[in-house]
Backbone as numpy.savetxt, mean C-alpha at the origin, in Angstrom:
# Nx Ny Nz CAx CAy CAz Cx Cy Cz
6.02 -14.51 -7.83 5.14 -13.47 -7.84 5.77 -12.22 -7.92
5.25 -11.10 -8.38 6.27 -9.99 -9.00 6.59 -9.43 -7.69
5.29 -9.31 -7.02 4.85 -8.16 -5.64 5.12 -6.42 -6.23
4.09 -6.52 -7.35 4.49 -4.81 -7.66 3.12 -4.48 -7.32
2.72 -3.62 -6.53 1.89 -2.62 -6.52 1.52 -1.96 -6.73
0.01 -1.75 -6.63 -0.85 -0.66 -7.80 -2.28 -0.34 -6.33
-2.38 0.69 -7.03 -3.14 1.75 -6.20 -4.30 2.30 -7.01
-5.78 1.67 -6.85 -6.98 1.76 -7.88 -7.79 2.50 -7.73
-8.34 3.76 -8.21 -9.62 4.58 -7.63 -10.34 4.08 -8.84
-11.14 2.99 -7.70 -12.93 2.77 -8.12 -13.33 3.04 -8.34
-14.67 3.53 -8.78 -16.31 3.27 -9.41 -17.37 2.78 -8.43
-18.15 3.46 -7.86 -19.59 2.58 -7.20 -19.64 1.50 -7.94
-19.60 1.14 -9.18 -19.96 -0.22 -9.96 -18.86 -1.03 -9.31
-17.66 -0.61 -9.68 -16.38 -1.68 -9.22 -16.19 -2.22 -7.70
-16.76 -0.94 -7.10 -16.66 -1.44 -5.58 -17.75 -2.43 -5.25
-18.63 -2.32 -5.38 -19.75 -3.42 -5.21 -19.62 -4.68 -5.78
-18.95 -4.60 -6.72 -18.02 -5.96 -8.02 -17.86 -6.52 -6.87
-16.75 -5.11 -6.34 -15.15 -6.13 -5.78 -15.63 -6.46 -4.35
-16.53 -6.67 -3.76 -17.03 -6.45 -2.18 -18.26 -7.52 -2.78
-18.38 -7.43 -3.41 -20.06 -8.91 -3.55 -19.37 -10.14 -3.66
-18.37 -10.25 -4.13 -16.81 -11.53 -3.98 -17.41 -12.39 -2.66
-16.80 -13.54 -2.83 -18.10 -14.64 -2.30 -16.10 -15.04 -1.33
-15.25 -15.33 -2.19 -13.79 -15.98 -1.84 -12.75 -15.23 -2.63
-11.87 -15.25 -1.91 -10.58 -14.27 -1.63 -10.00 -14.78 -3.87
-10.04 -15.84 -3.52 -9.93 -16.29 -5.08 -11.22 -15.54 -6.32
-12.40 -14.95 -5.80 -12.86 -14.67 -6.42 -12.79 -13.00 -6.76
-12.43 -12.28 -5.12 -11.77 -10.85 -5.04 -10.76 -10.89 -6.19
-9.77 -11.74 -6.07 -8.45 -11.44 -6.65 -9.03 -11.33 -8.24
-9.59 -12.66 -8.74 -10.06 -12.49 -10.06 -10.79 -11.36 -10.73
-11.80 -10.96 -9.81 -12.29 -9.20 -10.31 -11.22 -8.24 -10.40
-10.61 -8.36 -9.10 -9.54 -7.13 -9.67 -9.01 -7.40 -10.60
-8.50 -8.56 -11.18 -8.08 -8.76 -12.42 -8.78 -8.27 -13.84
-9.76 -8.61 -13.97 -11.00 -8.99 -14.73 -11.19 -7.71 -15.04
-11.87 -7.12 -14.33 -12.63 -6.14 -13.85 -11.93 -4.89 -13.54
-10.97 -4.52 -12.88 -10.44 -3.84 -12.77 -8.95 -3.29 -13.09
-8.16 -3.73 -12.82 -6.56 -3.60 -13.86 -6.70 -4.13 -15.48
-7.61 -4.75 -15.79 -7.76 -5.36 -17.34 -7.88 -3.87 -17.96
-8.59 -2.58 -17.59 -8.90 -1.49 -18.07 -7.47 -0.28 -18.01
-7.10 -1.21 -16.96 -5.79 -0.21 -16.72 -6.03 1.18 -17.18
-6.68 1.94 -16.27 -7.01 3.74 -16.60 -6.14 4.23 -16.24
-4.64 4.48 -16.55 -4.07 5.26 -16.44 -4.02 6.96 -15.54
-6.06 6.92 -15.56 -5.99 8.44 -14.89 -6.20 7.91 -13.58
-6.50 6.80 -13.32 -7.22 6.45 -11.94 -6.50 5.23 -11.05
-4.96 5.00 -11.81 -4.25 4.79 -11.05 -2.89 4.93 -10.95
-2.27 4.06 -9.92 -0.88 4.97 -9.31 0.54 3.74 -9.06
1.19 3.08 -9.85 2.30 2.02 -9.45 3.25 2.10 -9.17
3.45 1.63 -7.30 4.26 1.83 -6.66 5.28 0.08 -7.08
5.47 -0.13 -8.19 5.82 -1.00 -7.96 6.15 -1.84 -6.60
7.51 -2.25 -6.77 8.46 -2.55 -5.05 8.30 -2.03 -4.52
8.72 -0.52 -4.36 8.09 0.16 -3.09 7.04 0.50 -2.45
6.15 -0.50 -2.69 5.26 0.03 -1.77 5.56 -0.63 -0.66
6.46 -1.73 -0.51 6.64 -2.57 0.84 7.46 -0.64 1.77
8.64 -0.41 1.21 9.49 0.86 2.63 8.50 1.58 2.22
7.53 2.00 1.55 6.81 3.42 2.15 5.40 2.92 3.51
5.45 1.36 2.94 4.37 0.82 4.25 5.41 1.32 5.24
6.05 0.69 5.29 6.85 0.69 6.93 7.04 2.01 6.57
8.15 3.31 6.50 8.18 4.35 6.55 6.98 5.14 7.09
5.67 5.16 6.81 4.40 5.56 7.21 3.33 4.61 8.51
3.91 3.39 7.92 3.04 2.89 9.11 3.77 2.56 9.99
5.19 3.32 10.02 5.57 3.20 11.63 6.61 1.63 11.54
6.99 0.78 10.88 7.02 -0.42 10.87 7.66 -0.65 12.05
8.35 -1.62 12.97 9.54 -2.17 13.52 10.23 -2.30 12.78
12.31 -2.17 13.09 13.04 -2.76 12.50 13.37 -3.88 12.75
13.49 -4.33 11.47 14.32 -6.13 11.36 13.19 -6.58 11.45
12.36 -6.43 10.57 11.40 -7.32 10.83 11.16 -7.67 9.50
11.67 -8.72 8.57 11.48 -8.51 7.35 10.36 -9.51 6.58
8.77 -9.70 7.60 8.06 -10.32 7.24 7.20 -9.49 7.48
5.60 -9.93 7.20 4.19 -9.22 7.35 3.66 -10.11 8.27
3.56 -11.12 8.06 2.95 -12.30 8.64 3.75 -13.54 9.67
3.40 -14.03 10.24 4.64 -15.27 10.78 5.01 -16.07 10.20
6.34 -16.16 10.68 6.88 -16.96 9.52 7.99 -18.22 10.81
8.18 -19.58 9.90 9.29 -19.91 11.09 10.35 -19.15 11.72
11.04 -19.27 12.93 12.35 -18.19 13.40 13.12 -17.45 12.62
13.14 -19.09 11.78 14.39 -18.68 11.44 14.75 -17.52 10.55
13.87 -17.53 9.66 13.67 -16.44 8.76 13.50 -15.39 8.89
13.53 -15.00 10.24 13.68 -13.77 10.48 12.45 -13.53 11.01
12.12 -12.00 12.06 11.35 -11.43 12.61 9.67 -10.74 12.02
8.85 -10.63 12.29 7.82 -10.40 11.10 7.08 -10.02 12.96
5.72 -8.72 11.73 5.04 -7.77 12.26 3.60 -7.95 11.53
2.47 -8.03 11.79 1.46 -7.90 11.23 1.01 -6.50 11.12
1.12 -6.34 9.59 1.26 -4.65 8.85 -0.05 -4.02 9.29
-0.80 -4.41 9.79 -2.33 -3.53 10.33 -2.16 -2.90 11.94
-0.42 -3.19 12.75 -0.89 -3.29 14.00 0.04 -1.74 14.15
0.52 -0.88 13.46 1.07 0.10 13.60 0.65 1.17 12.71
1.13 2.67 13.29 1.38 3.57 12.15 -0.11 3.99 13.63
-0.16 5.45 12.54 -1.19 5.97 13.23 -2.10 6.97 11.85
-3.32 6.94 12.38 -4.24 7.25 11.31 -4.19 9.28 11.13
-4.10 9.66 9.99 -3.85 9.02 8.45 -2.66 8.27 7.76
-2.07 8.64 8.05 -0.63 8.15 7.68 -0.73 6.60 7.19
-1.29 5.69 8.19 -0.85 4.20 8.15 -2.51 3.42 6.84
-2.93 4.47 6.15 -3.73 4.17 5.96 -3.27 3.79 4.34
-2.21 4.90 3.58 -2.01 4.54 3.00 -1.69 3.69 2.06
-0.82 2.22 2.72 -0.64 0.86 1.50 -1.36 -0.26 2.14
-1.20 -0.82 2.80 -2.23 -1.28 3.82 -2.53 -0.86 5.34
-2.76 -0.39 5.68 -3.50 0.31 6.45 -5.32 0.35 6.05
-5.34 0.55 4.67 -7.18 0.19 4.75 -7.75 -1.17 4.98
-8.79 -1.08 4.68 -9.66 -1.93 5.17 -9.33 -3.52 4.26
-9.36 -4.36 4.94 -8.92 -6.10 4.55 -10.10 -6.32 3.51
-10.10 -6.62 2.24 -10.96 -7.47 1.81 -10.35 -8.62 1.60
-9.44 -9.62 2.30 -9.02 -10.61 1.78 -9.26 -11.25 3.52
-9.70 -12.98 3.05 -9.70 -12.81 4.40 -8.35 -13.68 4.52
-7.00 -13.75 3.99 -6.06 -14.00 4.19 -5.43 -13.28 3.56
-4.64 -12.20 3.24 -3.44 -11.82 2.40 -2.53 -12.10 2.53
-2.26 -12.90 3.16 -0.17 -13.63 3.31 0.20 -13.74 1.43
-0.99 -13.93 0.42 -0.43 -13.84 -0.79 -0.74 -12.91 -2.04
-2.00 -12.19 -1.11 -1.90 -10.86 -2.31 -3.09 -9.97 -1.61
-2.16 -9.27 -1.27 -3.42 -8.05 -0.79 -4.64 -6.91 -1.74
-5.67 -6.74 -1.09 -6.18 -5.92 -1.32 -7.26 -5.00 -0.19
-6.73 -3.72 -0.24 -6.98 -3.34 0.75 -7.29 -2.05 0.65
-8.69 -1.65 0.68 -9.52 -0.56 0.68 -9.90 0.32 1.16
-9.37 1.84 0.59 -9.32 3.29 1.47 -10.27 3.67 0.87
-11.67 4.53 2.07 -12.70 5.28 1.73 -12.90 6.49 1.00
-13.31 7.26 0.72 -13.20 8.30 -0.41 -12.98 9.32 0.94
-13.34 9.56 2.52 -13.11 10.25 3.00 -11.81 10.22 4.19
-11.44 8.98 4.27 -10.03 8.82 4.34 -9.03 8.74 3.89
-9.49 9.33 2.38 -8.57 9.85 1.14 -8.12 11.71 1.31
-9.09 12.57 1.78 -8.98 13.41 1.80 -8.24 13.66 2.83
-8.64 12.90 4.05 -8.10 13.17 5.14 -6.26 12.97 5.03
-6.09 11.40 4.15 -4.27 11.70 4.36 -4.09 12.84 3.40
-4.68 12.65 2.83 -3.88 13.70 1.39 -2.96 15.05 2.96
-3.55 15.65 3.37 -2.35 16.60 4.06 -1.83 16.14 5.00
-1.62 14.68 5.44 -0.21 14.23 5.72 0.85 13.65 5.12
0.04 13.26 4.12 1.55 13.05 3.45 1.87 14.55 2.41
1.14 15.49 2.61 1.72 17.18 1.50 2.58 16.95 2.28
2.44 16.82 4.65 3.84 17.41 4.94 4.45 16.89 5.07
5.18 15.55 4.59 6.61 14.63 4.65 7.33 15.06 3.19
8.43 15.69 4.00 9.28 16.59 2.76 10.24 15.06 2.71
11.81 14.95 1.84 12.18 13.78 1.76 13.14 13.55 2.90
14.09 14.66 3.50 14.30 14.37 5.16 13.38 13.23 6.04
12.37 14.20 5.85 11.11 13.00 7.06 11.43 11.93 7.09
11.03 11.51 4.99 10.69 10.02 4.62 11.82 9.86 4.71
13.55 10.00 4.72 14.84 9.70 4.65 14.62 8.92 6.07
14.19 9.96 6.82 14.74 9.42 8.44 13.58 8.02 8.90
12.31 7.76 8.21 11.17 7.02 8.78 12.26 5.84 8.08
12.77 5.80 7.24 12.84 4.49 5.55 14.28 4.07 6.80
15.27 4.97 7.56 16.73 4.64 7.73 15.92 3.86 9.37
15.31 4.26 9.94 14.49 3.89 11.23 13.51 2.83 10.94
12.71 2.98 10.29 11.06 1.41 10.02 11.86 0.71 8.61
12.96 0.84 7.73 12.81 -0.51 6.75 14.31 -0.97 7.31
15.15 -0.70 8.60 16.52 -1.32 8.86 16.12 -2.28 9.06
16.79 -4.06 7.92 16.76 -5.04 8.04 15.16 -6.08 7.32
14.73 -4.95 6.75 14.10 -5.79 5.88 14.09 -6.46 4.57
15.22 -6.42 3.97 15.38 -6.60 2.75 16.90 -6.46 2.91
17.70 -6.82 1.56 19.13 -7.11 1.10 19.21 -5.57 0.40
18.49 -4.79 -0.43 18.87 -3.19 -1.25 19.00 -2.52 -0.30
17.84 -2.89 1.11 18.43 -1.83 1.87 19.57 -0.43 1.90
19.19 0.66 1.00 20.21 1.30 1.13 19.78 3.06 0.13
21.18 3.56 0.60 20.93 4.84 -0.59 19.91 4.49 -1.77
20.15 4.27 -2.47 19.91 3.24 -3.28 18.40 3.07 -4.00
17.99 1.87 -3.05 16.49 1.69 -2.64 16.04 3.05 -1.55
16.02 4.07 -1.34 16.02 5.29 -0.37 15.31 5.57 -1.55
16.03 6.35 -2.68 16.27 6.88 -3.58 14.76 6.56 -4.45
14.58 5.66 -4.82 13.85 4.52 -5.53 12.68 5.03 -4.71
12.59 4.81 -3.72 11.54 4.70 -2.54 10.90 6.38 -2.48
11.28 7.14 -2.57 11.31 8.48 -2.44 10.52 9.04 -3.93
11.11 8.43 -4.69 10.99 8.56 -6.15 8.93 8.25 -6.56
8.54 6.98 -5.61 7.07 6.53 -6.07 6.59 7.49 -4.96
6.82 7.49 -3.70 6.23 8.05 -2.95 5.37 9.23 -3.20
6.81 10.36 -4.16 6.58 11.60 -4.67 4.80 11.17 -5.73
5.05 10.60 -5.45 4.11 9.89 -7.13 2.46 9.22 -7.19
3.35 8.66 -5.63 1.72 8.20 -5.06 0.99 9.47 -4.12
1.64 10.08 -3.54 1.29 11.43 -3.21 0.05 12.03 -3.51
1.53 12.38 -5.11 0.48 13.11 -6.20 -0.78 12.46 -6.04
-0.88 11.03 -6.83 -2.44 11.20 -6.60 -3.31 10.62 -6.24
-2.77 10.74 -4.49 -3.47 11.09 -3.69 -4.14 12.48 -3.57
-3.42 13.14 -3.77 -3.77 14.49 -4.52 -5.05 14.86 -5.26
-4.67 14.21 -6.46 -5.43 14.08 -7.54 -6.70 13.25 -7.50
-6.68 12.46 -6.44 -7.86 11.94 -6.56 -8.40 12.14 -5.04
-8.21 13.30 -4.53 -9.43 13.83 -3.03 -10.50 14.73 -3.72
-10.87 13.72 -3.19 -12.53 14.63 -3.12 -13.14 14.10 -4.60
-12.75 13.63 -5.21 -13.25 13.11 -6.68 -14.03 11.63 -6.51
-14.43 10.77 -5.01 -15.95 10.32 -4.69 -15.18 8.85 -4.51
-13.86 8.26 -5.48 -14.02 7.26 -5.34 -13.05 6.32 -4.17
-13.29 5.16 -4.15 -12.77 4.45 -3.72 -10.76 3.91 -3.93
-10.60 3.57 -3.37 -9.20 3.51 -3.52 -8.86 1.95 -2.62
-8.44 1.26 -3.39 -7.98 0.16 -3.22 -6.61 0.03 -3.58
-5.88 -0.73 -2.76 -4.13 -1.23 -3.03 -3.97 -2.46 -3.49
-3.63 -2.73 -4.52 -3.43 -4.71 -4.64 -1.99 -4.97 -5.11
-1.27 -5.92 -3.86 -0.13 -6.45 -4.71 -0.04 -8.15 -4.27
0.41 -8.85 -4.99 0.83 -10.10 -5.01 2.35 -9.98 -3.84
2.77 -11.25 -3.31 3.86 -11.72 -2.51 4.07 -12.42 -3.17
């Protein structure tokens, strides 16, 4: 799996269709066939692999935790993505409402339109120095690519994601975040 993240601003019809699916497999299929397949660049923002670092930074994830879910202790520490951070910043990636019964292999998280409005001013306050400090604190020990090159990559995607939320605020669309693991 690619582990590439994408935020989609979905219509009410898409939201109803997604929430009416009964199983995780059905929800994944719906996202892939009814949302991803349209690939409407006006209403999506890719975060590639940077979604992980962005979540760790904004969700104030504990350092030295390479895993989001319980794993064999020999693989390293884990932390649950919902358990850290403060409102509204924690919403940005994995803080939205879970739509999967088990999101160990695929994430679908939902951010309400009014939460998008709450999130935007908090994202606007974050400059490079703050993201850098958060990155060095919350991403330490998470993956081998940790360092200045990965920080620059994360910052670039963070800026694009912030601009996406600014554009989507107030348009009434729900935002979902998706990524496979």
